[in-house]
C-alpha positions, 0 to 999 in steps of 0.5 A: 260740870256743875250738876244742877237739881231742881226741887221745891220745899214744903211751901212750894217754893223752888231750891236748886242744888248746885253740886262742884264739877268733881270727877266721879261724884255721884248725881243728886236724888232730890226724891229722897230728901223731900221738905217734911217741915209744915210752913204756912202757905207764902204770903202775897206780895208787898208793896211797890210806891212811887216816889214823885219827888225822885221818879224812883220806886220804893219797896214796902215790905213790912212782912220782913219785921219777922224775919230770922235775925241772927240764930245761934248756930243750931238753929240756922236756917240755912246750914245742913238739915238735922234732926233737932234742926230742920232747915231750908234744905232738906239735905243733910249735906251739900256744896252750893243751893240757891232757893227762894227767900221765905221772906221777899221784898220782892215776890213770889208774884210776877209782873209789871210795875204800873205805868205812867206812875204819879204821886199815889201810884202804888202796886204789888211788890212784883220779882223774885229774891234768892238766897245763895248758900255757898257752904254748908259751913255755918262759919267762914266766908266766901274768901275761905273757899276752895277755888273749886267752890268759888267756881261753883258759886259762879256758875250758879249767879250765872245759871240764875240770872239767865233764868231770872232773866227770862221771867214775866216783868224782870228789868234787872237781876242783881247778885250781892253779898252783905258781909259782916255784922256791921254792914248788917247781915242777919244770918252769920252763915256765909251766903249771899242772895239775888234780887230780880227787879220789876223796874232799873233801880235808881243806881243802875239807871243813873249808871245807865244813862252814863254808859248809853250817852258814851255809847251813842256819842261814840256811835256805838263802837265803844262802852263807858266801862271799857273805856274806863278799865283801859284808862285805869290799865294805861294809868296804872297807878290805882290797878290792883291786878290784871289777868287774861280775862279780868282786871282790878282797880281802885276807881279814880274817884272811888266813893268808899274808903275801900272800893275795887273794880273788877271788870272783864276785858270782854263786854258782856252784859251779865254773868250768864254771857261769860265763857266758861275759861272766863267763868275759871278765871273769875273765880280765882281772882276774886278769891285773890280780891277778897283775900287782899281785903281781909288781909288788909286788918288783923280782923275779917273786913266788912264788905258789899260785894255787887255785881252790876249786870245791865238791865233788860231796858232795850234802850240801856243794854247794848250799853251794858256792860257786866262788873263788880263794884266790892266796897266796904265802910271801914277806913281804919282798922278800927274806924268805920265811914258812916253816912252822914249828911252831905252823903246821906242827904245829898248823895254827895260823898266825901272819901276819907282815903285816897285811891292810889294809896288803896290800890298800892297797899292791895297791891302789896299786901300778903295773901296765901301765895295760891291767892296771888294773881298777877299781882302788879309789882310796888312801884310799877306804876309809879 
């Protein structure tokens, strides 16, 4: 079992150590590694404003302008603490750490968004933003983690999803990773984030409404994501890998030059609902996918790894279905797709690749043997 230790940083923010499930490993004692920094008091939440034109909430977080931006390695805020670099993580070493963001877009206070919103409606940006450091190593990426460490990260995602779901006012929990300078990361150290929103985000609302309609049209007997998974597996031309509990495919109407959806075979609303066996396999297949993405080109591929979990909204949650959407704007070795007029202004995507060819490349790309997981043979679904 992953060992979890909770403590607090000097300004009161929560920090949790997630230690690999390694036989014989000693239990961590947080009292011997206090945060000795002198930190200013935590700021009040920013603001959310209601966009009456779209019915969406927009967070205004001007205080984030002063957040850390691509510091040198010897000043990294999520490396282990040293005498020369008293970081956000007081320990001299760790496996995986989750802590409250010092510069949050949402929170730290909790509560609901204003009701009966219209033009001019604003409120406190309630919620919570957490940082997930995957490794004490400053360089590298998730794809280079051991399977044991990846499993610890999966456990951290699941634990935090359950805990954040239970906080007052939270409507949606979103674990994600932005990887690469081309995506806009502000820290090179391998890490991800978790946002707990006080509202259902625009993308989740659109997907949730479509899922609920499909669910209702079938009298609650099937889900939209489950149906799409079944159709993709039967067609086969866009499948990337198939496991006992998870399968991955390039979706029929992929928006991005590189886009893969990783879906559990069983309907679960979120990572917290996965079984131990499912978490074990998830660690393996997720590493496999990331290695395949990186093997496409000589240099690492920038990506956004987005875990779509069912919102806590009572209407949307029964039809919700956990899945990962892994996307990259990379359309060639030296070219990126930029969201210009059609995509950015109208939300009407134009894909520069075909999903079938992308899936074939991901199926057949050479990856380290240890990462392979039931890849689909080339031409098997031709």
